[in-house]
N, C-alpha and C positions, 0 to 999 in steps of 0.2 A: 585583332587585339590579343587573342589567345596565343598566336604564334609568337608575337613579340614577348609576351610573358614567358613563354616556353624558352625562347632564345636567351632571355635574361637569366632564367634559372639555370639553364645549361652552362652559361658563362660563369656564373657564380659557383656552380658545382665543380667545374674544371679547375678552379683556382686551388682547390684543396689537394689536388693530385700530387703536386710537386713540393708541398711543404710538410714539415714535421708536426705531429699532433701536439697541441697544448690545450689548456682549459678554455682559453678564449677561442681558439680555432674550433674546438669541439662544439662549443655553443653555437658558433657561426654555422657549422655544418648541420647542426640539428635544425636551425631555423630554415636553412635551404631545403632540407628534406621535408620539413613540415609544409613549406610552401609548395613543394613538388607534389606531395600527396593531396594537398588541397586543390591544386590544378587538375589532377587526375579525377578527383571526385566531381569537380564542376564539369569537366568535359564528358565524363561518363553519364552524368545525370541529365545533361542536355541532349536534345534530339540531334540527329544528323543534320537536319536542316538549319539548326541554330549555328553550327560551326561554320564560320565564314572564311575558312581557308581550305586549301586542297589537302586531301589525305596524304598525298606524297610528301608534303612538307612535314606533316606530323610524323610520318614514318621515319624520315631522316633524323628528326630530332630525337625520336625514341631510340634509334640505334646509337646516337651520340651519348644519350643519357645512360644507356645500358653499358657502353664502353667505359664511361667515366665511373659508374658504380662498380664495375668489375675491378678497375684499377684501385679505387678507394678501398674496396674490401681486401685487396691484396697488400696494401701498404698503410694508408692513414688509419683506417678503422681497425686493422689488425694490430697496429702498434699502440693504439689508444687503450686506456684503461677504463673507459666509460662503457659500462654494459648497456646503458640506455641508448647510447649512440649506436652500438652494434645492433640492438633490436630494431631501431628506427631505420637503419641502413638496410637490413634484410627485408623489412616491410616494403620499403621503396623499391628494392631490387626485385621483389616478388611482383609488384605492380607493373614495373616496366617489362619484366619477363613475360607476363601475361599478354602485354600489348605486342611484343615482338615474336611470340611463339609461332605464329603462322608463317613467318619468313625465315625460321631457323630450321626447317625441315630439309632433309636431303643428306646424301652421303658426304658432301663437301663441307658440311657444318659439323662433322663429328669432332674434329679437333677443337673447334671453338666451344662446343658443348662440354667437352672434357675439361677444358680450362675453367669454365663456369662451375662445374661440379667440384673441381679441386679447390676453388676459392671458398666454396661453402663447407667442404669437408674439414678444412683447417679449423673451423670453429666448433666442430662436434667434439664431445669428450673423447679422449683417447681410450681405446679398448685395452684390456689387460694383455692381449696378444700382440700389441704394437711393437714390442721389443724392449729396448733399454728403458727402464723406468726412470733413470736419473736424467735422461735427456728430455728436456721440456720443449714442447712445440709452442711457438709464439701464438698468443691469442686463445689457445685451448685451455679449458678449465675441466676440473673434475665434474662428475655428474651431480654431486651434491652442491657444488659452489655455483654452478651455472643456473641462472633463472629459467624457469619453465617456459616463460613467454619467449625468451630468446631462442630456446631450443625448438619451440614450435615454429618460430619464424624461419629458422635455418632449414628445418625439414620441409616446410611449405615451399621454400625456394627450390630445394632439390626436387620436389615433386613437380613444380612448374617446369623445370628444365627437362626432366626425364619422362614425364607423362606424355603419352601419345607420340613417342619417338620410336615405335616398334620398327625394326629393320626387316625389310623383305628378305634380305640375305643376312646370314650370320656375320657379325662384326669380327673382322680379323684384327686381333689385338696383339700388340707387341708384348715383350716380357715385362717391360716397365708398366705398361697399361694393365696387364693382368695383375701385377702386384698392387697397383693402385686400386683396382676394383676389389681385390681381396681385402685391402684395408677398409674400403668403403663398406663392404658387406659386414666385416667384423664390427665396425663402428655402429652400423644400424642395428645389428643383433644385440650389441651391448646396450644401446638405448632401449630396445624393445624388452630386454630381460630385466634391466635394473631400474628403469625410470618409474618413479612412483606416480607420475602423471599418466593416466590411462590414455588421454588423448595423444600425448607424445609417443607412447608405445604404439598406438594404432597408426599414427603417421609414419613411424619408422618402418613398420611392416609394409605399409603401402609403398613407401619409397623403395624398399628392398624388392618388392614385386616388380616395380618399374625397372629396376636395375637388371633383373633377370630377363625381362623382355627386351631391354636394350642390347644386352650382350648377345643372347640368342645363339651362342656358339656352344654346341654340345660338349666339345672337348674342354672348353674353358669352364663351363658350368659343372662338369663332372668333378673338377678339382675343388669346387666350392661346395658340392652337394653334401658331403659328410658334415662339415661345419654348419651349413645352413639347416640341415635336418635336425641336428642336435640342438642348435640354438633356438629354432622354432619350437621344438618340444619343451625346452626349458621355459620358454616364454609362455607357452600354453599351460604348462603344469605348475606355474608359480602359485603360491598360496594366495587365495582370495583374488584370483585374477578375474577381470571383467569378461563377460561372455563375448562382447564384441571383439576384444583382443584375441581371445581364443579362436573365434571364427576366422578372423583375418590370418592368424598364424596357420591354421589348418588349410585354408585356401591357398596361402602362399606356398606351403609344402606341396600341395597338389600341383601347383603351377611348376615348381622346380622339378618334380618327378616327370611331369609331362614334357618339359623342355630338355631334360637331361637324357631320358631313356626313350628311344624310338619305339613306337608301338609294333613295328614289324621286325624288331630285333630278335634274333633267335637266342636260344639259351647260350650262356658263355661257354665257348669251346676253344678259342684261340688265345694266344699269349697276350694280345692287345686288349682283350676283354676280361682279363683276370680281375680287374677292379670291380666288375659286375658281381663276381662271386662274393667278394667282401662286402660290397654295397648291399647286395640282397640279404646277406646274413644280418648286417647291422640294421637295415630297415625293418626286417622281420622282428628283430628284438625291440626296436622302437615302437612298431605297431602293436606288438603284444603288450608292452607297458602302457601304451596309449589306450587300448581297448580295456585293459584291466583297470586302469585308473578311471575310465568313464563308467565302468560297472561299479567300482568301489564308491564313486560319488553318490550313487543311489542311497547307500546306507550311511555315508559319512557327511553328506551335504557338500557344500563348496569348500570345506576346509581341507579335504583330501581328494586329489584327483580332479579330473575335468568335471565341471558342473553339468552333469547330464540332465539336470532339471530344466535347462534352457533348450527349447526346441531348435533354436538357431545353431547351437553346438551340435545337436544330433543331425541336423541337415548338413552341416559341414563335414561331419564324419561320414555320412553317406556319400557325399561328393568325393571325398578322399578315397573311399573304398572303390568307387566307380573308376577313378583314375588308375588305381592299381590293377583292377580286374580287366578293364577295357583297353587302356593304352599300354600298360606295362605288364601285361599278364605273362608273357613268355619270359621276360627277363627277371621278373620278381615272382617266380613260380612258388617259392617258399611261402610267400604271403598271400597267395590266392585264396586258400581255404580260410585263413584267418579273417580276411576281409569279407569273405562270403558269409561266415558265421555272424559277423557284426551286421551285415546287411539284412540277414534273416531276422535278427532281433529288431532292427529298426523298421523292418517291414510291418511288424505288428504294433507299431507305436500308436498311441491314442491320438496324437496330433496328426491331422490329415496331411499337412505339408511335409512332415518327416516321412510318413508312410508313402506318400506319392513320390518323394525323391528316391527313396530306396526301391520302390517298385519300378521306377524308370530304369534304374541300373539293372535290376534283375531281368526286366523284359528285354532290354538290349542284349544282355548276356545270353538269354535263352533263345531269342529269336534269330539274331544275326551274328553275334560276336563269335560264338563257338562254332567251329567247323565240325563236320561229321567225324573226322578222324580224331580231332581233339576231344570231342565228346566221348567217344569210345574209350579214350585213354583216361578220362576223368571219372567215368562211372565206377570202375573198381575202387579207385581211391576214395570217392565220395561214399561208397557203401562201407568201406573199412572205417572211414572217419565217422560215419553214423554210429557204428558199433563202438568206436572209441569214445565218442561223446556220451553215449548211453552209459558206458562203463564209468566215465568220469562223473556223470550225474549220480550214479549209484554210490560212488565213494564219497561224494560231497553232500548227499541228500540229508545226512544226519548232522552235519557240522556247519555248513555254510549258511550265510544269511539267505532268507527266502528270495530276495531279489536276484541273487546270483543263481539260485536254482531255477527260477522262472526264466532267466536269461538263457540257460542251457535248454530248457524245455522248448522255448521259441526257436532256438537254433535247430533242434531235432525236427520240429514241425516244418521248418523251411526245407530241410533236406528231403523229407518225405514228399513235400509238395513239388520240389524241383525234379526229383527222380521219378516219382509216380510209379507206374507199373514196372519200370526198370529195376526197382528195388525188390520186387517180388522174389526172384530166384535167390537173392542173398538172404532175405528173411526166412524163406522156407528151409534153406540149408542150415541155418543156425537158430531155428525157432525156439528150441528149448532154452538156450542161454538168453535170448532176447526176452522171452516170456518171463523167465525168472528175474531178469533185471527190471522189467517193468513192474513186476509184483513188488520188488523191493522199493521202487520209486513211489508207488501208490500204496504204501503200507497203510492198512486200514485201521482207523482208530475206533469209530463208533458211528451209529446212526443217531443223529441229534433229534430226539423225540420232542424237543421244545420248539423246533423250527420246521414248519411244513412248507414244502415247495410245491407250487401249483404249476402244472405243465399242460398247455393246451395242445392237443393232438388233432390236426385236421384229417379229414377222411381223404386218403390219396385218390380214391375213385371219384370223389366229388358227389354232392347231393343229387345232381342231375343224372349221373351215370349209375348210381346205386339206389334203386328204388326201395329196397328193403330197409335201408337206414335213412330215416327222415332227418337226422341231425347232421350238420356239417362239421362239427368238432365236438370234442369231449375234454373236460378238465379233469386231469388225474392228479391226485395229491399224494406226495411221498415225503418221507423224512429226509432232511438234509444229510448228505454224506460228509463225514469228517475224516480227513487224512492225518496221519501222524506227523508228517514232515511239511505239510502245506496247510497254513491256517486261514489265510484270507480266501474269501469266496472267489475272487478273480483268479487267484493262483490255482485253486482247485478246478476251476473251469478250464484253464489253460491245459492242465494235466489231462483232464478227461477228453478234451478235444484232440490232444496228441494221441491218446489211445485209439480214438475213432479213426484218425487219419492213418495210423499204422495198420489197424484192422482192415481198412479199405483196400490196401495194397497187398495184404497177406492173403494166402490161400485159406479159405474157411475150414476145409477138412483138416489142414495141418494144425491150426491153432486150436481147433476143437479137440482133436486127439491129444494134443499137448496139455490142454487144460485139465481134462479128466484123468490123464496120467499123473499129473502133479497132485490132484486131489486124492487119488488112490495112495500115492506115496505118503502124503501127509497123514492120512488115516492110519497107516501102518506104523509110522514113526511116532507121531504125537497126536493121538485121536482127540485129546481134550482141548488142545490149542486151536484146532481148526486152521483154515487158510482162506479167509474171506477175500484176500487180495486176488487169488486165482479167479474166483467167481466175478469179482469186480472187473478185472481185465477182460474176461470173457464177455460180460454184458456190454462193455463199451466197444469191443471188437464187433459184436453182433449189431449194435446200434448203427454202425456204419452202413449196414445193408438194409436199414429201414427205408421204405419209399419216401423220397424227398425230391421235390422238383429242383431244388438248388444244387443237388449233387449229381455227379455223373457216374456213380458207382454202379457196376453191373449187379443188379439185385438177384438175378437168376443164379448166381453162384451159390446162394444159400437156398436150397430147394426143400421139398417136402421130406426127402430122405434124411437130409442132415438135421432138420428140425426133429424128426422122429427119433433119431439117434440121441440128440440132446435131451429130449423129454424122457426117453428110456433110462438114461444114466441119472437124470435128476430124480426120477421116481425110485430107482434102485437105491440111491443114496438116502432118500427120505425114509424108505422102508427099513433101512439098516440103522439109521441114527435116531429115529424117533421111538425106539423101544423104551419102556419104563426104566430099565436098568442102565440106560446110556446117559453119559454126562450131558448136562444142559448148561454149560458155561456161557458167558457173554459172547465169547468168540464164536461158539457154535451157533448161538442165536443170530448173530449178525450174518454169519455165512448162510444160515437157513433162510433169512429174509432176502438176501441177495439172490439165492437160488429161486425163490418164489418170484422175485422180480424178473428173473431170466425167462420164466414162462410168459410173462407179459410182453417181453421183447420179442420172443418167438411169434406170438400172435400178431404183433405189429409188423413183423417181416412178411408173414404169409397172407395176412388179411383174411378174406373169405375162405381161403383154403384151410384155415385152421380148424374148420368144423370137423375135419377128419379126426382130430385128436380130442374132441370134447369128451367122449366117453372115457378117455384115459386120464385126463387132467382135471376135469371139472369137480369130481368128488374130492380129490386130495386138496384142491384149492379151497373149497368150501370148508373142508376140515380144518385148514389153517386159519380160516376166517374167524374161528372161535378160539384161537390160541391164547394162552395166558400172556404171551409176550406181545406187547403192543407193536414192536417192530415187524414181527411176522404177520400180525393181523393187518397192519396198514399195507404191507407189500401184497398180501393176498387180495385185499379189496382193490388195489390199483390194478393188479393183473386181471381180475374179473371184469373190471370196468373196461379195460382194453379189449378183452375177449368179446364182450357183448357188442362193443362198438365196431370193431373191425370184422366181426362175423355177421353183422347185419341185423342184430336185435335192437329193439327200441329202448330197452332199459335192462338193468340187472334183474329186475323181477320177471321180465319177459323171458330172459335166459333161463332162470330157475323154473318158470312155469312150463317151458317147452321140454325141459329134461326132468320133470318131476317124477315120472315113472322110474327113471334110472336112480334118482335119489332115494325114493321110497324103498325100492327093492334092496339097495345096498344098506340102507339104514336098518331095515327090519332084520336083515341077515346078520349085521354086525353088532346090533345092540345086545344080542345074547352072547356075544363073544368079545367082551370088553378086555379080556386078558390079552387077546391078540390084536385088538383094535381099540386102544385106550382113548383115542380122540373122537370116537363116534358120537358121544353125547354133545360135543361141541359143534358137530354138523347140524344137529337139531337147533341148537341155539343160534347159529349163524343164519339158517334158513328162516327162522321165525323173526330174527332181527331185521332182515332185509326184504321181507315179503309180507304181504297182507294175508290174514288167515283165510280169507275167502278165495285166495289163489292157491290154496293147498287142498285140492279135492280129496286127497287121501289122508287128511289129518287124523281121522279116527284110527286108521291102521298104524300110523306113526305113534300116536298117543298110546295105543294099546301096547305096542312093542316097548315104548319107553317105560310104561308102568311095570311091565313084566321084568324089564331090566332092573328097575328099582327093587323089585322083590328078590331078584337073584343076587344083587350086589349091594345090599344094604349095609353090610359090614366090611366093604372093600374100600381101597383108596380112591375108587372112582365115584364115590358119593358126591363129591363136590361138583363134578361135571354134570351128573344126573340132576342134582338139585338146581343147578343153573339152567339146565334145559327145561325142567318143570316150571321154574320161575318165568322164563320167556314164553312158554306155552300158555301159562295162566295169564300173563300180561297181554298176550295177543288175543286171547278169548275175551278178556275184559274190554280191551280196546275195540274189538269188533262189536261187542254188545253195546257199548256207548255210541258207536257210530250208527248202528241200526236203530237205537232209540231216538237219536237226533233226526234220523230220516223219517221215522214214523210219527213223530210228535206233531207236525203240522196237520196231519190228516185225522187226528183223534176227534176234534170237534165236529167235523163233517160226518164221521161215522156215527157219533152219538146222536146227531140230528136225524140221520137216515134210519137209525134203529128204533125210533119211536113207533109205538103202535097207533092204530087208527083212533082209539079213544084218547090217547095222550095228545095227538094232533088236534082233535076236535076241541078238547079242553083248552089247549094252547090258543087256538083261534078265537074261542069265545072270550078268553081273558083279554086278548088284544082288542076285540070289539068293545068290551065293557069298559076298559080303561083308556080308550081312545089313543092307543099307542103301545109301543113295544117297551118303553122305558120302565114301566112298573112291573113288567113281567118277571124279571129276575128277582125283584124284592118279594113279590108274592110267592114265587116258587120257594125262595129261601125261607120265608116265614112259614109256608106250609110244611116244608121239611122239618123245621124246628118244632112245629106243633105235633107232627107225627112221631118225632123222636122222643121216646120216653126215657125217664131216668134209669129204668131197668136196662134198656138197651145200651145206654151210655156206660153204665157200670159194667154191663156184660162185655162191652168191647175193651174197656180199660183194664180189666183183670183177666182177660182172655189169655194173655201171655204168661200169667202165673199158673195156669192150669197144667196138669201133667201132659206128657207127650201124647198119651193115648187120646186125650181130648181133641188135640189138634188133628190127629189122624182120623178121628170119627167125623169131624166137621171141618173139612178143608176150606181154605180161603177161596172165595170166588175169583180172586185175582190169579191164583195158581191155576184154576181150571181154565180161565181164559187164555193164559199164556202157554198152557200145556198143548194147545192146538198146534203150536209151532214145533215141528219135529226137530229142527236144527237147534233151537234154543233148549229143548229138553235134552238133546244129546250133549250139548255143551254143559248143562247143569249136572248131568250124570258124570261127565268127565271131570268136572271140578270137584265133585264129591269124592270121586276115586283118588284124585290128587291129594285132597285134604286128608283122606284116610291114610295115605302113604306118609304124609307128613308126621303123623303121630309116631311113626317108627323112630324118627330122628329128633324128637323133642328131648330125649335123654342123651343126645349126642354130647360128648365132652368138648368137642371142638367148638369154640365160641363162634367162629365164622359160619360153620355149618348150621349151628343152632339158630343164629340170628337170621340166616337165609331162610330157614324153615319157618320161623316166626313171621317174617315178611310175606312168605307164601300164604300162611294161614290168614293173615290180615287181609291180603288182597282177595283171597277166595271168599272170605266172609262178606266182604263188601259186594262181591259179585252176586252172592246169594241173598243179599239183604231183602229183596222183594219176594223171595220164595221161601216162606217159612216152612212149607211142607218138607223141603230138603234141608233147610238150615237148622231147625231146632233139634232134630235127632243128631245132626252132626255136632252141634255145640255140646249136647249131652255126652257124646263120646269123647270129645277133645278136652272137656273141662277137667277131668281128673288128671290128665297129663300136663296141664298148664300149671297147676298149683305148685308142684315141686320145683318148677323153674324160678319161682319167686324167692326161694330160699338158698339159691346158689350165691357164690361170692362174686362172680363176674357181673359188674354193673351193666354191661352192654346187654347181656342176656336178660337181666331183670327189666331193663328199660323196654326191650322188645316184647317181653311177656306182658307188661302193663299196657303197652299199646294195643296188643291183641285183645286184652280184656276191655279196654276202652271201646274198641270197635264192636265187640260182642254186646256191650251195654247199649251202644247206639242203635244196633239193629234188632236186638232181642228184648230190650226193655226189662220188664219184671221177671222174665225168664232167667235173667242173670242177676237181677237185684237181690232175690232171696238168697242165692248162693253167695253173693258178694258179702252180705251181712255176716254169714256164718264162717266163711273160709278166707276171704280175701282181706277184709278190713283189719283183722288182727295183725296180719303180716305187714300191711302198709303202714299201720300205726307204729309198729316198731321201727320201720325204716324212716318214717318222718321224724320220730323222736331222736334219732341218731344224727340228724342233720341240723347244724347250727350256723348262723351267720353273725355271730357276735365277735368278741375279741379273738376267739380261737380261729376264726376263719379269715383273718386279715391277710394272712400269707398267700392265700389263693386269689386275692384281689389285686395283685401287683400288676400295674399297667406301665406302658412305656412313658406316660407322662410323669410318673414318679422319678424317672431317671434323668429328666431334663433339668438343667440348672435354671432356677427362677431368675427373672430379670426385674429391674426396677421399672414400674410402669411410668410411662410418660403422661403428659397432660391429656393427649387425645385418647389414650387407652383408658385413663381414669374416667373421662367423661362418658365414653361408651359403656364402661362397666357400671357406672352410676345409673345410666338410662336402662341398662339391662336389668339391674337389681330392682328398679322401680317396677318394671314390667313383670318380673318374677313375683314380687310381692302382691301385685294385683291379681295374678292368676294362681297364687299359692293355695287359695282355698279350694281349688278344683283339681289340683294336680298332686300326685303322690310324691313323696320324698323317698328317693332310693338311690342306689349306687348305679351310675351309668358306665357302660363300656367295660364291664367285667368279663373275664374269660369264662366261656361256658365249659366248665369241667364236666366229667362224667357224673359227679355228684349233683351239679346243678341241672343237668339234663334229666337225670333220674327224678329229681324233685318236680320239675316241670311236668313230666309225664304223669307222675302220681297225682298232682293237683288237677291236671286235665282229666284224668280218669275219674276222680271224685266228682268233678263238675259234671261230666257226662252221666255218671250213674245217678246223681241227684236230679238231673233234668229228665231222665228217661224212666225212672222207677220211683214209685212212692213207698216201696218196702224199706227204703233206707231212712225213712223219717225218724225212726227210733235212734239212729246214729247221729242226728243233727247236733245235739249238745256235745257229744264226744268229738266229732269232727271239728266243730267250732273251736273248742278249747285247744285241740291239738294243733290246728293250723293257724291259730291266731298269732303265733310268734313270727310268722312269715310276713306280717305287716310292718315289721321293723324297718326303720330307715337305713339300716346297715345291709339289708338284703338287696340282691340285684333287682333292677327294675322289672325284668321279665317275671320274676317270682312274685313280686308285689302285685302286678297286674293280673296274673293268673289266680292269685289268692283272692283278689277282689271279685273275679268272675265266679269263683267257688262260693263265696259268701252270698253273691246274688242268687245263685241256684239254691243255696240253703234257705234263704229267706222265703222262697216259694214253697218250701216244705214246712218250715216252722220259724216264722219271722220273729215271734216273741223271744224264743231262746237265743236267736242270733242277736236281737236287739239288746238283750241284757249283757251279752259279752262285749259287743261293740261299744255300748255306752260306758261300760266299766273301763275299757281300754282308752276311750277318748276322754274319760273323766267328765262325762256329761252331767250338767246341772239341770234338773227339771225346773220348769217355771213355777212361780208362786201360784197357790190355789186361786181360782177366780172368785171364790165366795168365802165368807166367814163360816158358812155351814160345814165346810170341809174341816178335817182335823188339822191341828196346828202343824206347820211345816218345820221340821228340825233339820238343819244342815248336816249334822253328824249322822243322821239316819241313812242317807244315801251312801255315805262313805262306809258305814258298817255293812251295808248290803254288798257294796262293791268288794270289800275285803273278804267277806264270806264267799261271794261268788267266784272270785279270782284267786282263791287260796291255792298256793303252789305255782302261781304265775305272776307273783308280785314283781319279780325282777324284769319282766318284759313290758311292764306298763309304760315306763318312760320312753323306751325306744319305739313303741307302737302308737304313741298318742297322736302324732301328726297324721299318719295314714288312717288311723281309726276315725279321726275327726272328718277327714275327707270322705271316707266310706259312709259315715253317719249321715253326712249331707246328701250323698248320692242315693242311699237306700231308704232312708226314713224321713225325708224332708217333705 
């Protein structure tokens, strides 16, 4: 049945071959073509078993239909004006071609295939290169007038004809056939370049690739190669071109080069191969533009150049470079290095497919493609090109986009990786120029102190092999390095990796000599600018020799002798540049920090062998650990952490402990020569900061030397460092004392139980028997102690602090006697007293920072001696006259620090300070309090960020929430103060808070200030105003609570007047008649002079009234 239908359709189709086209005939042909495609669909969808005819019959009919369609395309369809008919004809032609393709192979079918191709080409748009523009080709349309569907059908037919028609032997074409294929190639390139339909452009490139494979004749293809290469480049570089079209164009270009240029072809030398010279030059120019466009696309996106963001495009570029370097290397010698540079960049791509494709080409080139002789010829050229690329990077580093610079950096890394140790002689020969160029590339900007980088360093020996070091790794923290011309972290990482790879193939002795030579020259020419780049390059070069299992670098090249030379030069530079009169610019600070980091790199290289240099570098590193510059301090800490880890110590404290004798000897010798060694005081600070006091067995000797240095240099510029050292020493002593108290606290109850006498134990046991239990024991003992305690003894203990100093010396505290048995504690207390005595020298210091530091020292020392009145009270008597003048200075920070010290003294000394407070301190504080106001005059200091925000109209939800919040606030308003929230704590506010805290402490600890209660109450009552900051109001309430304990009646009268409190009516008529005006008259008389504050203080006074007198 299917065969009969097929025969009928074939008969109907053949009728249109001999007739002229008309509308009726065109419609009839369209019906036949529709029926033919329907038959093909039905046959293809059915299984082979369903077809009830022989395949031979179908094949014969297919050939007949193919011949009829060929004739129709050349006559009837070509002359018709129906574009729909043309589209349907090519669709049917494509279907029948697909069925006959298996029988069309062979050399005897070449002429037939060419005729089919010619029939299809007639319908393609004519390219501009076709010749006379006035001569029209029948059936051809312009690119814009022809429908895209028709063009896709034509290209699909061409692909069905030419695909899988590769010739084993090159096709021998006549002149007319060569011209025909030239026209075909031009037409396909025209469609690929100009067609807006991306699918049509992609199909055109695919057909062009099939044409190249069909021709396969090198001589013929060489005629087409210039036009094909230029056309494919225009197609790929078209604006907003699709990545699939670009990939197809690059692959087609690679195919053309592979077919045109033999891989074994030598360099052009004969007359017949002169075209290779021109072709090589033109292709090199084209490749240069192609790679430049692909790099430009990184910055400009897909609007300019190849869209390098597509990984498929980068894979196609790698394949094209592989074709040039592997198949066409000899003929295209000019483009070898250009393609190699591009492959090196692609080798470092983040997409694995791109990196693998580039790596395959590089591996083939390195392993098998290059012969030994060819490799020897390439080495000098590659070394020269390495220097040329480095010079290019130096020129572009300050102008080009960062992506372009990273492109060059990756290229340089690839050259170093490919050449390896073969590059060493060339580097050593020109190490000065290369080192200078690298310094220009890594021009140093700063150490970013806001970003800390944590680096985990594993122990190269392993925890099993190194028994001294129990840890397997250490985390070292350093500041992030910022370069001037590379901003992104990935770019900086690429540059630093390039330095390490260059250092791995260079000779260490050469670049070390070059580095210190450049440093010496810079010190002579411009000593204030420094040259941190030289040290940075040196550090990265040396890091290439750090032990690493992933690297094959010969670590023995950097031995103990070279490390010793580096450390000697670093110590010499430090001794020269750290003099007091030498410049300390930011460049010098950065260079100094990098030099300190270099010491850690040296320790990382040598490992346990670095112990030989501990006596030379340990003290200078600890000296920098107390530097004013945080960059140097962080670098010193990182270097010391590397030293203790790689030399086998358990911790940094263990390193200091093992070398403490060396530290103490150097410290004691240099503390008396601060003019020559100005950083000595910072060594003490660093040691105390990073070690425990108990790990300093010679702390007494260090402290004595430090105090002697304070006596010698009290009027010198080194006072700041000495005071900081004293501060850390005192802090370590206090910290050690607190730890010892915490350790001894759990054993006090057991010791008190064991210290009972036999009589006390007997009485204790009898009480237990009498009361049938132990529960009543504590109550009885407490009652018995209360009975035995007389009022005389209570009064004696309360006023004991008010006695003169001689009284306390005659009758020392039993607590002091018990604690004096500890010789270490007694030595610490004596040392603290000596430090406090030295602090008296500097209380009159005009420098606010030094004075505040001294005040904090005194505060901490007083707290340490708080339980030892035998040493404390005489010390307070000596310091007190020096403190009072500090209250009259203009600097608020000094006043605030002085008041804090007085507060601490009042806390620990009680009435010993209270009496002096009444006479000398209160008048000064009263004057300062009266000068502080929080009324209308202080509104400018309460500016907050919320005042700058534009108010918005509240919506319904916001209104509901605010209403609920207001109800809650009203319910709790009676128990909360009304004050200003979120105010800025200025120096004035801080001073006021400290004054109020001092008054509160004095009132709590001493009863001698009772006479000042009325005056303090009236003076401080204004700070209950609702315009005052909340912290001030709360602190004032605490002060009034302490005043109530001394004289509640006086405080009640003032608070009641401020709150406008109304007393209740008399409970009985026997009392005198209540007059409402009487209370107001009393209030007006009591609050005379404070009438303006009543309204603002009423709310908070009412809350305070409820809290204190309810």
